[in-house]
C-alpha positions in Angstrom: -180.2 -114.4 -172.5 -179.5 -113.9 -169.0 -179.1 -118.0 -168.7 -176.9 -117.9 -171.5 -174.9 -115.3 -169.6 -174.9 -117.4 -166.5 -174.3 -120.5 -168.1 -171.4 -119.3 -170.1 -169.7 -117.0 -167.0 -170.1 -120.3 -165.2 -168.8 -122.3 -167.7 -165.3 -119.9 -167.4 -165.2 -119.7 -164.1 -165.0 -123.7 -164.1 -162.5 -123.8 -166.8 -160.6 -121.0 -165.4 -160.6 -123.0 -161.5 -159.1 -126.2 -163.5 -156.7 -124.5 -165.4 -155.2 -123.2 -162.2 -155.6 -126.3 -160.5 -153.6 -127.7 -162.9 -150.7 -125.3 -162.5 -150.4 -125.5 -159.1 -146.9 -126.4 -158.4 -145.9 -129.3 -156.3 -144.7 -128.5 -153.2 -144.1 -131.9 -151.8 -141.8 -134.8 -151.8 -143.6 -137.6 -153.2 -142.9 -141.4 -153.7 -144.5 -143.7 -155.5 -143.8 -147.2 -155.1 -145.1 -149.7 -158.3 -145.1 -153.9 -158.0 -146.1 -156.2 -160.0 -148.0 -158.2 -157.5 -150.2 -158.0 -154.5 -148.0 -158.5 -151.8 -147.6 -156.1 -149.0 -144.3 -155.0 -147.5 -142.7 -152.4 -145.9 -140.4 -149.3 -147.2 -137.8 -147.9 -144.4 -136.3 -144.6 -145.3 -132.6 -144.4 -143.4 -132.1 -140.5 -141.7 -130.2 -137.9 -143.7 -129.1 -136.3 -140.2 -126.1 -136.9 -138.4 -127.1 -139.2 -135.3 -125.7 -140.0 -131.9 -126.8 -143.1 -131.0 -129.3 -145.6 -132.4 -132.0 -144.5 -130.2 -131.6 -141.3 -132.6 -131.2 -142.9 -135.8 -134.5 -145.4 -134.8 -136.7 -142.3 -134.3 -135.4 -140.1 -137.5 -135.5 -143.6 -139.8 -139.1 -143.4 -141.8 -141.1 -146.2 -142.1 -144.4 -147.3 -144.3 -146.2 -149.9 -145.4 -146.6 -151.4 -148.8 -149.8 -152.4 -149.6 -151.0 -154.0 -153.1 -149.2 -153.1 -156.8 -149.5 -149.1 -156.0 -148.3 -147.1 -152.4 -148.0 -143.6 -152.2 -146.2 -141.7 -149.8 -145.9 -138.1 -148.6 -141.5 -137.3 -147.1 -140.1 -133.7 -146.4 -138.6 -132.0 -148.9 -134.8 -131.4 -147.3 -132.5 -131.7 -150.7 -130.2 -135.1 -148.8 -129.3 -138.4 -150.5 -131.0 -141.0 -148.3 -131.0 -144.5 -148.6 -134.0 -146.4 -149.2 -134.6 -150.3 -148.5 -137.6 -152.3 -149.2 -138.7 -155.4 -148.1 -141.8 -157.2 -150.4 -142.8 -160.2 -149.2 -139.5 -162.6 -149.0 -137.9 -160.0 -151.4 -135.5 -157.1 -150.7 -134.3 -154.3 -152.3 -132.6 -151.2 -152.0 -131.4 -148.0 -153.2 -130.6 -143.9 -152.9 -132.9 -141.3 -154.0 -131.7 -137.3 -153.6 -135.0 -136.0 -152.3 -136.3 -133.1 -152.3 -139.6 -131.3 -153.9 -140.8 -133.8 -157.1 -142.1 -136.9 -157.2 -140.1 -140.4 -157.2 -141.7 -143.7 -159.4 -140.1 -147.0 -157.7 -141.1 -149.6 -159.8 -140.5 -153.3 -158.9 -141.0 -155.9 -162.1 -139.3 -159.3 -162.3 -137.2 -158.6 -159.4 -135.4 -155.9 -161.1 -136.1 -152.3 -159.5 -135.9 -149.0 -161.5 -135.9 -145.3 -160.4 -137.8 -142.2 -162.0 -137.0 -138.7 -160.3 -136.9 -135.6 -161.3 -134.4 -133.3 -162.9 -132.2 -132.7 -159.4 -132.2 -136.4 -158.9 -131.0 -137.5 -162.1 -128.5 -134.7 -162.1 -127.4 -135.6 -158.8 -126.8 -139.2 -159.4 -125.1 -138.8 -162.8 -122.3 -136.3 -160.5 -122.6 -139.5 -157.9 -121.6 -142.0 -160.7 -118.7 -139.6 -162.1 -117.5 -139.1 -158.8 -117.4 -143.1 -158.3 -118.9 -142.7 -154.4 -119.5 -146.1 -154.4 -115.8 -147.5 -155.2 -114.5 -144.7 -152.4 -117.0 -146.1 -149.7 -115.4 -149.6 -150.0 -112.0 -148.3 -150.2 -112.4 -146.3 -146.9 -111.8 -149.1 -144.7 -109.6 -151.1 -146.6 -106.1 -151.4 -145.2 -104.4 -153.1 -147.8 -104.8 -151.5 -150.7 -103.1 -151.5 -154.5 -101.5 -148.7 -156.4 -104.3 -148.1 -159.0 -106.7 -147.9 -155.3 -104.1 -145.4 -153.6 -103.8 -143.0 -156.7 -107.3 -143.3 -156.6 -108.0 -142.0 -153.5 -105.3 -139.4 -153.9 -107.0 -137.8 -156.6 -110.5 -138.0 -155.1 -110.1 -134.6 -153.0 -109.1 -132.8 -156.1 -112.0 -134.0 -158.3 -114.7 -133.9 -156.0 -113.6 -129.9 -155.6 -114.0 -129.8 -159.2 -117.2 -131.0 -159.4 -118.0 -128.8 -156.4 -117.1 -125.5 -158.1 -119.6 -126.3 -161.5 -122.3 -126.7 -158.5 -121.1 -124.6 -155.9 -125.3 -124.6 -154.1 -125.6 -128.4 -154.4 -127.2 -129.5 -151.2 -126.0 -133.3 -152.4 -122.2 -132.1 -152.7 -122.1 -131.1 -149.7 -123.4 -134.2 -148.2 -120.8 -135.8 -149.8 -117.9 -133.8 -148.7 -119.3 -134.1 -145.3 -119.2 -138.0 -145.1 -115.7 -138.5 -147.3 -113.9 -135.8 -145.2 -114.7 -136.6 -141.5 -110.9 -136.8 -141.2 -109.8 -135.0 -143.3 -106.6 -132.9 -142.4 -106.6 -129.0 -142.7 -105.4 -128.1 -146.3 -107.7 -130.5 -147.9 -110.8 -129.0 -145.5 -110.0 -125.7 -146.5 -110.1 -126.2 -150.2 -113.4 -128.6 -149.9 -115.5 -125.6 -148.2 -113.8 -122.6 -150.1 -115.0 -124.6 -152.9 -118.8 -123.9 -152.0 -120.6 -120.7 -152.5 -120.4 -118.1 -149.7 -124.0 -117.7 -149.2 -124.1 -121.2 -148.8 -122.2 -121.6 -145.8 -125.2 -122.2 -143.1 -126.0 -125.2 -145.1 -127.0 -128.3 -143.0 -124.0 -130.8 -144.1 -121.3 -127.6 -143.8 -122.1 -126.9 -141.0 -119.8 -130.0 -138.9 -116.9 -129.3 -141.3 -117.0 -125.3 -140.9 -116.6 -126.4 -137.1 -114.3 -129.0 -137.8 -112.5 -126.1 -139.4 -112.7 -124.2 -136.4 -111.4 -126.7 -134.3 -108.5 -128.4 -136.5 -105.7 -125.6 -135.7 -107.0 -126.2 -131.6 -105.8 -129.7 -131.8 -102.8 -130.4 -134.3 -99.8 -132.4 -133.4 -97.7 -130.6 -130.9 -100.7 -128.8 -129.6 -101.9 -128.5 -125.8 -104.8 -131.1 -125.3 -108.4 -129.8 -124.7 -109.0 -130.1 -121.0 -112.5 -131.7 -119.6 -113.9 -133.0 -116.6 -116.3 -135.6 -116.9 -118.2 -137.6 -114.5 -116.9 -141.4 -114.2 -119.8 -144.2 -113.2 -119.7 -143.9 -110.0 -120.7 -139.9 -110.4 -116.7 -139.2 -109.4 -114.9 -136.4 -111.8 -112.5 -137.3 -113.6 -110.0 -134.8 -115.3 -107.1 -134.9 -117.9 -105.0 -132.7 -115.2 -105.2 -135.9 -113.2 -103.4 -137.3 -115.8 -100.3 -134.8 -115.6 -96.7 -136.4 -116.2 -98.2 -139.5 -117.7 -98.6 -140.6 -121.3 -102.8 -140.6 -122.0 -104.1 -142.2 -124.2 -108.4 -141.3 -125.1 -110.4 -143.5 -126.5 -113.9 -141.6 -127.8 -116.6 -144.9 -128.3 -119.8 -145.4 -128.0 -122.0 -148.7 -126.6 -123.2 -148.8 -129.5 -120.5 -148.7 -132.3 -119.2 -152.3 -133.5 -115.9 -150.8 -134.4 -115.4 -149.6 -130.9 -116.2 -152.8 -129.1 -114.0 -155.1 -131.8 -111.2 -153.0 -130.4 -111.2 -154.0 -126.5 -109.2 -156.7 -126.7 -105.8 -154.5 -128.0 -106.9 -152.0 -125.9 -106.7 -154.8 -122.9 -103.9 -155.9 -124.2 -102.1 -152.3 -124.4 -103.4 -151.8 -121.2 -101.5 -154.9 -120.0 -98.5 -153.9 -121.9 -97.4 -150.8 -119.9 -97.9 -149.8 -116.2 -99.7 -147.1 -115.0 -96.9 -144.8 -114.5 -96.1 -144.9 -118.1 -99.4 -145.2 -119.9 -103.0 -144.1 -118.2 -105.7 -144.8 -120.4 -109.5 -143.2 -120.4 -112.5 -143.9 -122.6 -114.9 -140.9 -122.8 -118.2 -142.5 -124.6 -120.0 -140.2 -126.6 -123.2 -142.0 -125.9 -126.9 -140.1 -125.1 -127.9 -143.1 -123.6 -126.6 -143.4 -119.8 -128.0 -146.4 -119.1 -127.0 -148.1 -122.0 -123.3 -146.9 -121.7 -123.4 -148.1 -117.8 -124.1 -151.4 -119.4 -122.0 -151.8 -121.8 -119.2 -151.2 -119.1 -119.9 -153.3 -116.8 -120.1 -156.2 -119.9 -117.1 -155.2 -121.2 -115.0 -155.2 -118.0 -112.5 -152.3 -119.3 -109.5 -152.1 -117.0 -109.5 -148.2 -116.9 -111.2 -145.1 -116.4 -114.5 -145.1 -118.0 -116.3 -141.7 -118.2 -119.3 -140.2 -120.4 -119.2 -136.8 -123.0 -122.2 -135.0 -120.5 -125.1 -133.7 -122.6 -125.1 -130.8 -120.1 -122.0 -129.6 -121.5 -122.3 -126.6 -123.4 -119.3 -127.7 -125.9 -119.0 -131.3 -126.1 -115.6 -132.9 -125.2 -116.0 -134.9 -129.0 -116.3 -131.4 -131.3 -113.0 -129.7 -129.3 -111.3 -133.0 -130.1 -112.6 -133.0 -133.6 -114.5 -136.6 -133.3 -116.3 -136.8 -136.3 -116.4 -140.8 -136.8 -115.1 -143.9 -133.5 -113.4 -145.0 -132.3 -110.9 -142.0 -132.0 -108.0 -142.7 -130.2 -105.3 -139.4 -129.3 -102.2 -139.9 -127.5 -101.0 -137.0 -125.3 -97.6 -136.5 -123.6 -96.4 -136.0 -120.3 -96.4 -132.8 -120.6 -100.3 -132.6 -122.2 -99.7 -132.4 -125.6 -101.2 -134.0 -128.7 -98.5 -136.5 -130.0 -100.7 -138.7 -131.9 -104.1 -139.2 -133.6 -105.0 -142.7 -134.8 -105.7 -143.1 -138.2 -107.7 -146.6 -138.9 -105.2 -148.1 -141.3 -102.5 -147.6 -138.4 -101.3 -150.5 -136.3 -102.4 -149.0 -132.8 -100.1 -151.2 -130.8 -96.8 -150.7 -132.8 -97.4 -147.0 -133.0 -97.3 -147.0 -129.3 -94.1 -149.0 -128.9 -92.3 -146.3 -131.5 -93.6 -143.6 -128.7 -93.4 -145.3 -125.7 -89.9 -147.3 -126.0 
């Protein structure tokens, strides 16, 4: 009888342990890659974080090897939309995952990629499709747009706000709000932020929008330009007050920023078109790599003042000027007030002609 009792008790414990193991909730973000061959490859997941340099971008990029027909990896459980690139043999593929706790299955068969993900991922991808994010991304830098495209862009903020109100604690929507409203005016930004739940204001993607909201009223057209004193390549302090009594064009840039470098020929022409008594210019580097900045300044031979937004400053100057994308150009009047902020679709040379005539 004792043997039977212990056998029964052992079976109960064993079954109980199995049941407990099966009911343990998943608390990681798992990604499985299934391929229809045995070729090796690489998986690259781009950072969801805001980065200030290519070094930081590379450091935060997730890379892993793809070996054989099934590869399993685990990443952090932060809820964020992430770009995923895969290279298997000579073929390349790309997709997006709205990550977090859960399991994803990426399948590649006959050169077609499909994704199976948790309900949260599927819901967000449907929201992204409804908002037509891929279209808005293409139109962001398009200078010549049709009337239909302009109408779509005009109505986009209202559509986004409508959807945020339905999902006021969705981190993916906060990420979209951050990416799409990097240059939003005060009224649009206020409405977008207020549409999220008040308990959600500490979200990683909302923080820069809240900071921008606080700073925007300080750099409105007509407001005094925020003061700064920064070092040039020779280590000399250069202050905005050094240019008082002249127009001053401020250019925020970085050595790794392709659009910034592409703008240099026009900036050089502008420098040559006005005397220094009429217009002064200063480029403020947002670089975190001092040596790369010095190298770029020497390489591009920029004939105006060069300074770097020093990491040691408690409040970086870029934030004071609400710089969330570069190049970012601002024109200061001889009296020290902000009189023009360049928009991507503007012709800078022509706008300056109107002001400096």
